[in-house]
C-alpha positions as CSV (number, residue, x, y, z in Angstrom):
1,M,-16.9,-4.0,9.2
2,F,-17.7,-1.5,6.5
3,A,-15.7,1.2,8.2
4,S,-12.7,-1.1,8.1
5,F,-13.3,-1.9,4.5
6,N,-13.6,1.8,3.6
7,T,-10.4,2.5,5.5
8,A,-8.6,-0.2,3.5
9,L,-9.8,1.2,0.2
10,F,-8.6,4.7,1.2
11,F,-5.2,3.2,2.2
12,V,-4.9,1.4,-1.1
13,A,-5.6,4.6,-3.1
14,T,-3.2,6.6,-0.9
15,Q,-0.4,4.0,-1.3
16,R,-0.9,3.9,-5.1
17,R,-0.4,7.7,-5.3
18,Q,2.6,7.6,-3.1
19,I,4.3,4.8,-5.0
20,E,3.6,6.5,-8.3
21,S,5.0,9.7,-7.0
22,R,8.1,7.9,-5.7
23,I,8.7,6.3,-9.0
24,E,8.2,9.5,-10.9
25,D,10.6,11.3,-8.6
26,L,13.3,8.7,-9.1
27,S,12.9,8.5,-12.8
28,T,12.9,12.2,-13.5
29,K,16.2,13.0,-11.8
30,V,19.6,11.4,-11.4
31,A,19.2,9.5,-8.1
32,T,22.1,8.6,-5.9
33,N,22.6,5.1,-4.6
34,E,21.5,6.4,-1.2
35,Q,18.2,7.8,-2.6
36,I,17.5,4.5,-4.4
37,Q,18.3,2.5,-1.2
38,E,16.0,4.7,0.9
39,A,13.2,4.4,-1.7
40,G,13.6,0.6,-1.6
41,E,13.4,0.5,2.2
42,D,10.3,2.8,2.2
43,L,8.7,0.5,-0.4
44,A,9.5,-2.6,1.7
45,I,7.8,-1.1,4.7
46,E,4.8,-0.1,2.6
47,L,4.6,-3.6,1.2
48,G,4.3,-5.0,4.7
49,R,1.4,-2.6,5.4
50,V,-0.3,-3.5,2.1
51,L,-0.1,-7.2,2.9
52,E,-1.6,-6.6,6.3
53,S,-4.5,-4.7,4.6
54,K,-4.9,-7.5,2.2
55,I,-5.3,-10.0,5.0
56,M,-7.8,-7.7,6.8
57,V,-9.9,-7.4,3.6
58,K,-9.9,-11.1,3.0
59,G,-11.1,-11.6,6.6
60,I,-13.9,-9.0,6.0
61,K,-14.8,-10.8,2.8
62,A,-15.0,-14.2,4.5
63,R,-17.3,-12.8,7.2
64,L,-19.6,-11.2,4.7
65,E,-19.8,-14.4,2.7
66,K,-20.8,-16.2,5.9
67,L,-23.7,-13.8,6.3
68,Q,-25.2,-14.8,2.9
């Protein structure tokens, strides 16, 4: 359980950095419509992964609360 939780925390930190980097890249240069579209698609995929992680963490939290 704790390994899964630590993996989720690492994933969240990594995703934050990647999203911030993507936003910085798009805002510091003139982006084409294709680049913006690609960034949106990538972010949509990452959103799915983030939601899966959130569900997993909620499950871990529920199991830990039952142990109390």
